C-alpha positions as CSV (number, residue, x, y, z in Angstrom):
1,M,15.2,23.6,15.5
2,S,14.8,20.5,13.6
3,S,13.0,19.8,10.2
4,D,12.2,17.1,7.8
5,S,15.4,17.9,5.9
6,L,17.5,17.8,9.0
7,V,15.9,14.5,10.2
8,S,16.7,12.9,6.8
9,L,20.3,14.2,6.9
10,H,20.9,13.2,10.4
11,S,19.5,9.7,9.7
12,Y,22.0,9.2,6.7
13,Q,24.9,10.6,8.9
14,F,24.0,8.2,11.7
15,L,23.9,5.3,9.3
16,M,27.2,6.1,7.9
17,K,28.9,6.5,11.3
18,W,27.2,3.3,12.6
19,L,28.5,1.2,9.7
20,V,32.1,2.6,10.2
21,E,31.8,1.5,13.8
22,N,30.2,-1.8,13.0
23,P,32.0,-2.9,9.7
24,K,30.8,-6.6,10.2
25,F,27.4,-5.4,8.8
26,L,28.8,-3.7,5.7
27,N,28.0,-6.6,3.3
28,N,24.5,-7.1,4.7
29,P,21.7,-6.1,2.3
30,L,20.1,-2.8,3.6
31,Y,16.5,-1.7,3.3
32,I,15.4,1.7,4.8
33,T,12.0,1.3,6.4
34,G,9.3,3.5,8.2
35,I,5.6,4.0,8.8
36,S,3.2,6.8,8.5
37,Y,5.0,10.3,8.6
38,M,8.2,8.5,7.8
39,G,6.9,8.5,4.2
40,I,8.4,11.9,4.1
41,V,11.9,10.8,5.4
42,V,12.5,7.3,4.1
43,P,12.6,8.2,0.4
44,V,14.9,11.1,1.1
45,V,17.3,9.0,3.2
46,T,17.3,6.2,0.7
47,L,18.0,8.4,-2.3
48,E,20.9,10.1,-0.3
49,V,22.3,6.6,0.3
50,Y,22.2,5.7,-3.4
51,K,23.7,9.2,-4.3
52,G,26.4,8.7,-1.6
53,N,27.5,5.5,-3.2
54,E,27.6,7.1,-6.6
55,R,29.7,9.9,-5.3
56,G,32.2,7.3,-3.8
57,N,31.3,8.0,-0.2
58,K,32.9,5.5,2.2
59,P,31.8,3.2,3.4
60,Q,29.9,2.0,0.4
61,V,26.5,0.9,1.6
62,N,24.9,-2.3,0.2
63,I,21.7,-0.6,-0.2
64,K,18.9,-2.7,-1.9
65,G,15.6,-0.7,-1.5
66,Y,13.1,0.6,1.0
67,S,9.6,-0.2,2.4
68,I,7.0,2.2,3.9
69,V,3.8,1.2,5.7
70,S,0.8,3.6,5.5
71,P,3.0,6.5,4.1
72,L,2.5,10.2,4.0
73,T,4.0,11.0,0.7
74,D,2.4,14.2,-0.6
75,R,0.5,16.6,1.7
76,F,-2.1,17.4,-1.0
77,I,-2.7,14.0,-2.5
78,D,-3.0,12.0,0.7
79,F,-5.2,14.3,2.5
80,N,-7.2,15.1,-0.5
81,S,-7.9,11.4,-1.2
82,R,-9.9,11.0,2.0
83,L,-13.1,12.2,0.4
84,E,-12.9,9.5,-2.3
85,F,-12.1,6.9,0.4
86,Q,-15.1,8.0,2.5
87,H,-17.3,7.6,-0.4
88,R,-16.0,4.2,-1.4
89,L,-16.6,3.0,2.2
90,A,-20.1,4.4,2.2
91,L,-19.3,6.9,5.0
92,I,-20.7,9.7,2.8
93,S,-23.6,9.4,0.2
94,D,-23.3,9.6,-3.5
95,E,-25.2,12.9,-3.4
96,I,-22.8,14.5,-0.9
97,Y,-19.7,13.1,-2.7
98,E,-20.8,14.5,-6.1
99,S,-21.9,17.8,-4.7
100,T,-18.6,18.2,-2.8
101,K,-16.5,17.3,-6.0
102,Q,-18.4,19.9,-7.9
103,T,-18.5,22.8,-5.5
104,C,-14.8,22.3,-4.3
105,H,-13.6,21.7,-7.7
106,G,-11.7,18.5,-6.6
107,N,-9.7,20.4,-3.9
108,Y,-10.8,19.5,-0.3
109,V,-7.6,20.6,1.4
110,Y,-6.7,24.1,0.4
111,T,-10.1,25.7,-0.1
112,D,-11.3,29.2,-0.8
113,P,-13.1,30.5,2.3
114,S,-15.4,32.6,0.1
115,N,-16.7,29.5,-1.5
116,T,-19.6,28.9,0.7
117,L,-21.0,26.1,-1.2
118,C,-17.8,24.1,-0.8
119,S,-17.7,25.0,2.8
120,N,-21.2,23.8,3.4
121,D,-20.4,20.6,1.7
122,L,-17.4,20.0,3.6
123,E,-19.4,20.6,6.9
124,R,-21.7,17.8,5.7
125,V,-18.8,15.6,5.1
126,D,-17.4,16.3,8.5
127,E,-20.8,15.6,10.2
128,C,-20.7,12.1,8.7
129,T,-17.1,11.3,9.5
130,S,-16.2,13.2,12.6
131,G,-17.3,10.3,14.7
132,I,-15.1,7.8,12.8
133,N,-11.8,6.5,13.9
134,Y,-9.4,7.7,11.2
135,S,-6.7,5.2,12.1
136,N,-9.1,2.3,11.4
137,V,-12.7,3.0,10.4
138,L,-13.7,-0.4,11.7
139,E,-12.6,0.4,15.3
140,P,-14.5,2.6,17.8
141,L,-13.5,6.2,18.2
142,C,-11.8,6.5,21.7
143,D,-12.0,9.3,24.1
144,D,-8.4,10.6,24.5
145,I,-9.0,11.9,28.1
146,N,-10.9,9.0,29.6
147,P,-10.2,6.1,27.1
148,A,-11.5,2.5,27.6
149,P,-8.9,0.0,28.7
150,A,-8.8,-1.4,25.2
151,C,-8.1,1.8,23.4
152,P,-4.6,2.9,22.3
153,A,-4.9,6.1,24.2
154,A,-5.2,4.0,27.4
155,T,-1.9,2.3,26.5
156,K,-0.3,5.7,26.1
157,I,-1.4,6.8,29.6
158,V,-0.2,3.7,31.1
159,L,3.2,3.8,29.3
160,D,3.7,7.5,30.1
161,S,3.1,6.8,33.8
162,W,5.6,3.8,33.6
163,A,8.2,5.7,31.9
164,N,8.1,8.5,34.3
165,D,8.3,6.3,37.4
166,K,11.7,7.1,39.2
167,D,12.2,3.4,40.0
168,V,11.7,2.4,36.5
169,Q,14.0,5.0,35.3
170,K,16.7,3.9,37.7
171,A,16.3,0.3,36.7
172,L,16.8,1.2,33.2
173,H,19.8,3.4,34.1
174,V,18.3,6.6,32.7
175,R,20.5,9.5,33.6
176,E,18.7,11.9,35.9
177,G,17.8,15.2,34.3
178,T,18.0,13.8,30.7
179,I,14.4,15.1,30.1
180,E,11.7,16.4,32.5
181,I,8.8,14.4,31.2
182,W,8.9,11.2,29.1
183,E,6.1,10.8,26.4
184,K,5.2,8.1,24.0
185,T,4.6,10.7,21.4
186,N,6.0,14.2,21.1
187,E,2.7,16.1,20.3
188,T,4.7,19.3,19.8
189,I,5.9,18.0,16.4
190,H,3.1,15.5,15.7
191,Y,1.8,16.5,12.2
192,T,-1.9,17.2,11.4
193,L,-3.4,18.7,8.2
194,G,-2.7,22.4,8.0
195,K,-0.2,22.4,10.9
196,N,2.2,25.3,10.6
197,D,6.0,25.1,11.6
198,S,6.4,25.1,15.4
199,A,9.3,26.7,17.4
200,S,11.0,23.3,17.4
201,Y,10.1,21.8,14.0
202,S,9.8,22.8,10.4
203,Y,7.7,20.7,7.9
204,D,9.8,21.7,5.1
205,I,9.3,18.7,2.7
206,F,5.8,19.0,1.1
207,S,6.1,15.8,-1.1
208,T,8.5,13.0,-1.8
209,I,7.1,12.0,-5.0
210,D,10.1,13.4,-6.8
211,H,12.5,11.3,-4.6
212,H,10.4,8.2,-5.5
213,K,10.8,9.1,-9.2
214,Q,14.5,9.6,-8.9
215,L,14.8,6.2,-7.2
216,T,13.0,4.5,-10.2
217,T,16.2,5.0,-12.1
218,R,18.3,2.9,-9.6
219,N,18.5,-0.7,-8.8
220,C,15.9,-0.5,-6.1
221,Q,13.4,-2.8,-4.6
222,V,10.4,-1.0,-3.0
223,L,7.5,-2.3,-0.9
224,I,4.6,-0.1,-0.2
225,I,1.8,-1.4,2.3
226,S,-1.5,0.2,2.9
227,G,-4.3,-1.0,5.3
228,D,-7.6,-0.7,3.3
229,H,-9.4,0.8,6.3
230,D,-6.9,3.4,7.1
231,M,-8.5,6.9,6.7
232,T,-5.4,8.8,7.9
233,F,-3.5,8.3,4.6
234,P,-5.9,6.3,2.5
235,Y,-4.9,3.7,0.0
236,V,-6.6,5.8,-2.6
237,G,-4.0,8.6,-2.4
238,T,-1.1,6.0,-2.3
239,E,-2.3,4.4,-5.5
240,Q,-2.6,7.9,-7.1
241,W,1.0,8.8,-6.4
242,I,2.4,5.5,-7.3
243,A,0.6,5.7,-10.7
244,S,2.3,9.1,-11.2
245,L,5.7,7.5,-11.2
246,N,4.9,6.0,-14.6
247,V,6.6,2.7,-14.1
248,P,5.2,-0.1,-16.2
249,L,2.8,-2.6,-14.5
250,E,4.4,-6.0,-14.5
251,S,1.9,-7.9,-12.4
252,P,-1.7,-6.5,-12.3
253,W,-4.1,-6.3,-9.3
254,K,-4.7,-9.7,-7.7
255,P,-5.5,-11.2,-4.3
256,W,-2.9,-12.7,-2.0
257,L,-3.7,-15.4,0.6
258,V,-2.7,-16.3,4.1
259,D,-4.1,-19.7,5.4
260,S,-6.0,-20.0,2.0
261,Q,-7.9,-16.8,2.8
262,V,-7.8,-13.5,0.9
263,S,-5.8,-11.2,3.0
264,G,-5.5,-8.3,0.6
265,Y,-4.5,-7.3,-3.0
266,K,-1.2,-6.6,-4.7
267,M,0.3,-5.4,-7.9
268,K,3.9,-4.9,-9.0
269,Y,5.6,-2.3,-11.2
270,A,9.0,-2.9,-12.7
271,K,11.5,-1.4,-15.1
272,Q,15.2,-2.4,-15.7
273,G,16.6,-2.9,-12.1
274,Y,13.7,-1.2,-10.3
275,T,10.6,-2.8,-8.9
276,L,7.7,-1.6,-6.7
277,T,5.4,-3.9,-5.0
278,Y,2.2,-2.4,-3.7
279,V,0.1,-4.3,-1.2
280,T,-3.2,-3.7,0.6
281,I,-4.0,-5.6,3.8
282,K,-7.7,-6.4,4.2
283,G,-9.3,-5.0,7.4
284,A,-6.1,-3.2,8.5
285,G,-6.0,0.4,9.5
286,H,-3.0,2.8,9.9
287,A,-1.1,0.5,12.2
288,V,-1.1,-2.4,9.9
289,A,1.1,-4.7,12.0
290,L,-1.0,-4.0,15.1
291,N,-4.3,-4.9,13.3
292,R,-3.1,-7.7,11.2
293,P,0.2,-9.0,12.5
294,K,0.3,-12.3,10.8
295,E,-0.6,-11.0,7.4
296,A,1.8,-8.1,7.7
297,S,4.6,-10.5,8.6
298,A,3.7,-12.8,5.7
299,I,3.9,-10.1,3.1
300,V,7.2,-8.7,4.3
301,D,8.8,-12.1,4.7
302,G,7.5,-13.1,1.1
303,W,8.9,-9.9,-0.3
304,L,12.3,-10.3,1.2
305,A,12.5,-14.0,0.3
306,S,11.9,-13.1,-3.3
307,H,15.2,-11.3,-3.6
308,A,17.9,-13.7,-4.5
309,Y,20.5,-11.3,-3.2
310,L,19.6,-12.0,0.4
311,S,22.3,-14.6,0.3
312,D,24.9,-11.8,0.2
313,S,27.5,-12.1,2.9
C-alpha cells in the first residue's frame, strides 16, 4: 500500500540515488516541480531535501526552490474556495452565494447533514455548476463515455488503446507481463473530494501549508501558477493559503505581458533569502501549459532567468 507520505519519501530517495549514479549533475541548480495533486507531494519532498542538506546527508543537493502549477495544498481551503470562485465568475447569483455563506457558516466541504438549509443551498449551487467543466470553465463539458474527438477524454481512449497494442509494446521493448492493462490515469488512486483511503493508497497528508511555512525560513525560490479559469483548485484558495504564510509583500498585484498583451497577473513575496512569486494565467484552466503554452513558457523562463545562480556549474 502506498500513501502521500510514502510517495514523498520514495521521491526523495530516488533523487538521492539518481544523483549518486549521475554525479555530473550535482552542481546543477535543482527545482522540485509538479502540478495539481503534486501540490501535496512537492513541498514535502523539497523540505526533505533542505533538511537532508542540513543534516549533512550525502550527496549535498544544490536545491534552489520549487514550482507548482494548479496545486492542491489544503483539502479544506482549496475545495471550500470553489463557492467564492463560482460567484466571482457569475456561475451562481449574489442571492445564492450570500444565502449559502450564511446557512453553511462558510463551510461547504464538511457540512452537517442535519442542516437542511445548507443542504438545500448547496443543491442550488450544484444545479448551476454541475454542467460546467471544472478543469476549465470556458471549455465544454465532455462525455467521458462517448467524448467528442477534441475532448481530453477522447485522447485518453486513443492513448489507452495505443499503449495496450501488443505491437506497440513490443516496439517499445515493454516486458511481457509487466502489467495487465496500461492506463493513462490510475483511477483507483485518483483523488476527488471526500474520497476515502483505498486498498492501495492512503491520502495521509491533509495539508502542506506547514511545509510551505517551514520553507519560508530557507534560501528558497518559489513559483506558484494558477489558471484563472480553473475550478478544480481555484486561484481563490491558492491566494488564501499563500497569504497565511505571512511573508511580506515585495511586489504588489500587477499585470504581466506576452506580445504586449495582458496574459495574467502576478505578485511577489519575500523575506531574507526566501521569495514566492505567484502568477495567474488569463484564460487558462487546470492544465495551464495545455491551455496557454506560450504564456506558461514565458512565465517559467522569465522566473528562472531572474535567478543569477543559474550560472552555477
